[in-house]
C-alpha positions, 0 to 999 in steps of 0.5 A: 526534238527541235524543228528546224524551218528552212522555208515555208514548205521545208523543215527538218529535225536532227535524229541522232547525227542525221538531218531528216528533211521534210517537205510539206508542200500540200496537195502533192509536194510540188517543187515550188521555188519555195521548196527548192530554196528550203532544200538548198538552205537544209543542205547548206545547214548540213554541210556547215555543221561537222556533227551532221553525218548526212541527210535523209530527204522525205515527204509529209503526207502520202507523197514524196514530191508529186513533180514540178510546179507547173504553175511556174511554167512561162514565168521568169526562172526563179533561183535556185532552179531544180537542176541546181538542187539536183546537182547540189544533192548528187555532189554533196559531200555527205550521204543523202538519202531519199526515204520515198514515202509515196509518189516520186513523180517527174522532179520528184523522181529526179531528186530520188535518182540524185540521192545516194540511196533510195529506200521506198515505202511499200505505197511508193511509186516512181515515174517520169511522166513528162511526155504525158505533158509534152515535155521530157524530164528537165532536170537529169531523168533521161541521163540518171535513169539508164545509168541505174536501170539500163537503157531498154527499161529507161526508154520504156519508163520515160518514153510512155510515162509509165510509173512503177511501184516499189516492188518493181522499182527494187527489181529494176535497181531504181530503189535500194529496198522497200521498208514499212518505215523508210525514214528509219531504214534511210537513217541507218543507210546514212549511218553505213555510208559515213566514211565510204565513197558515195554511189553518185548516179551521174557518175555510173556507167550506162549498162551495156545493152543489146542494140535490137532490145533498144530498137524494140523498146523504142519502136514500141514507144513511138508506135503509141506516140501517134505524132506527138513529139515528146516520146521521140525526143525522150528516147533519143535523149536516153539513148544519148546518156550512153553516148555523151558524158553526164555534163553533155547529156544534161545540156542536150536534156535541158535544151530539149525541155525548155524548146518543148515547154514552149511548144504547141503540143505542150501547151495543149497537154497542160491545158488538158491537165488543168481542165481535168482538175477543174472538171466536175466542179460545180457551183453550188455543190462545194459544201453540201453534204455527200449521201452515203454510197455503199451498195450499188444497184445495177439494172441490166448486165449487158455490155454497158451493165456489167461494165458499170458493175465491174467498176464499182466492184473494183472500187470497193462497192457492194453490187446488186445487178438485176436482171429480168430472169433468173437465167439472165441474172446467171448470164449476167454473173458469168459475164461480170466474172469473165470481165474480171477474169480479163482485168486479171490477166492484164495485170490490173487486178490480182486474183485475190482482188477478183475473189474479193469483188465476186464476194460483193457481188449479187446477181438476181432477178428479184427487184426487191433485192435492190431495197438496200442500194444507195445508188441505182444505175439503169443500163437498160435498152435506150427507149423512154418507156422502158426506163420511165417504167423501170424508175416508177417501179423503183420508187417503191423499192429503194430508200427514200435517200437512195439516188436514182441514175440513168445511163441513157445516151440521147433520151431526156433525163428530165422526162425520165425524172419527172415519172418519179415521185421524187425527181430531185434524186434522179441524176444522169450517169453516162458511161462510155463503152466498155465502161470498166475501161473507158474513163469518161462519164458525163454526169448530168445535172438534170432540171430537178436534180438536188445539189447533194445528189449531184455532188454525190454522183461526181464523187462516186465517178471519181472513186471509180477512178474515172473522169466526171464532166458535169453538164446540163440536159440536151439531146446527146449531152455534150459528147454526142451532140458535138459528135453529131455535128462532126459526123454531120459535117463529115456526110456533107463532104462525103455528098459533095465529093469526098470519100470516107477513106479520105476523111479518115485518112485526114483525121488519122494524120491529125492524130485521131486512132480512127477516122469517123466512119471507121469508128461508125463501123466499129460501134454499129451503124444501126443505133444512129440509124434508129435515132434518124428514123425516130426523128423523121417526122420532126426533122426540118424538111428544109434542112439538109439530109444525107440518106448515104448511110440510110442506104447502107444500113437498108443493105444490111451494112451495119458495121464490122458485126455484119462484116460490111459498113462504111468499109468491108472487112475481109479476114477482119481487116478494113478494106475500101469497098467499091459497093459503098463508093457506088452507093455514094455516087448514086446519092450524089446522082439523085440530088444532081451534085457534081462532085469536087476534090477536097484536100486533107487540109479542107477536110480537117478544117471543116470538121474541127470547125464543126465540132468548135462551133457546136462546142461555142453553142453548148456554152452559150446554153449553159450545157457545159460550164467550160471550154476545157470540159468539151475538150475533155470529153471529145479527148476521153470519149471519141479519141480526139488527139490530147496532144492537140488539146481538144476542138475548143483548145485547137479553135482557140489556138487558130484565132490567136494565130490568125490575130498574131 
């Protein structure tokens, strides 16, 4: 069977009288200029030869088309554009069928929508995730998708960027069928369509929908937007599909796409996109051999340990969870099982998947059961003596090649490593709670950590489906150190005249899901209080220190768990508490501080500057490798709004604007 090559990434073969066009543009078959030109050339070839009955478009590897090539954004447009290709497919005089062999995302989904039929493999998925990059679909997605699946479902998929698997795609009407061999079925589909009127998606009328259902779907999308422009614009365009003709709708969509593409919001989200792809890449680990990790030991089955165990189980690892007593081990197993049950109820795990996880779980009170673990992660109380004693004991239990990982938040992992016989096998894995939900893991490169140990830890975190950010050793690592600077600045303003609710309101208006004092109440004030007490003897007496949080803790105001913290929580709802205002005013009086007014702009400016300044120091010290790493930690661990790009991105934007 002779292969015909239409560009460096697009080739075809003739199967009977159908041209099977394959896109091979690793790693995700992005719609780069050479892909677009190759598709147009393939269509030209199929049009010119009367013996060709139609075409099937598919992808090489595990992806159909992963989307547009966003590296081309901001560059002069190269013909043909993606809308040109899609218009050509839809208007083509012969049947064109998409054999969707894997992910069809963004522009890839738009290509599939333009085809006259869509056959999905069992592993296929469809999605228009442009809102996650501050964009809307720019090649017909908002106009064609509602014609196939209706306005309500299209508002959900496009407004949230949520992908759907093959079975749901068929139920919605996005795909025609699911097949083990989608190319084979697509070939038959082409033959069936020969000589018949083709089903051109853009010509289908948008199905009528209940106005209240559309409004409910829109409200759900906007509630999650937190100030982002793209979700609202996406909803507007989807609704317009039922009001405008295709030509007008496409024109409005393209204009909106181009406007958003050049917005700060989209630039910020694209910065985050590329930062995620760079995260976890550490010089010197590119070519090392990874250590085998099949069995994971977890020491401690509290909230953190059980979350880590669940993440490892869901990712296919065997887990041995160690507790101090048999009763503790039984409680740990129950806690892990309940978390797995919650995951099933959320739809992120099947009941069969949960049962499989439990077959790979061993909970024990015998430390010797960790002997076969390839990686042991401690999640015990954050006390240096407890952790160092544990690691010394593990030295005599686990195999020489096993990796030991500490989950400490603030302690020095170099001190913990130095207490072991082989410090080179010790690494930090700082999970964020709850570990089975939170995506971020700081992977700490200790002074003696071997390159293959660091690389293996990074690979392990990626297999968990999490985002690894490598960092060096410093108190609090990247996240808690920046957070401490941020909290310190907030407390300075508190002492000088601001109130907790004013500071939180400014942050929430910026896009944080919760302000800093509300976050402190949620996590509990006692952890930071214990740390401040530990540091009291070494604190610089000349440095400014705000005692307001200490006074609250002494009064038993430890946050939501105690019903009182920076706020009161009658009936579980956050409320301003005059008692807190009185404590703040008393602290000001002791220091003879005359309170002054703060604007929301000043509050925000000072907090962002405190974060960026601490980030700059982390870069200078070599703790963080890239500004983007700091941004990712603050976005994924501390609620910094992704559409603002992170504190380092925001600071750079501010400098650019000042110099502009």
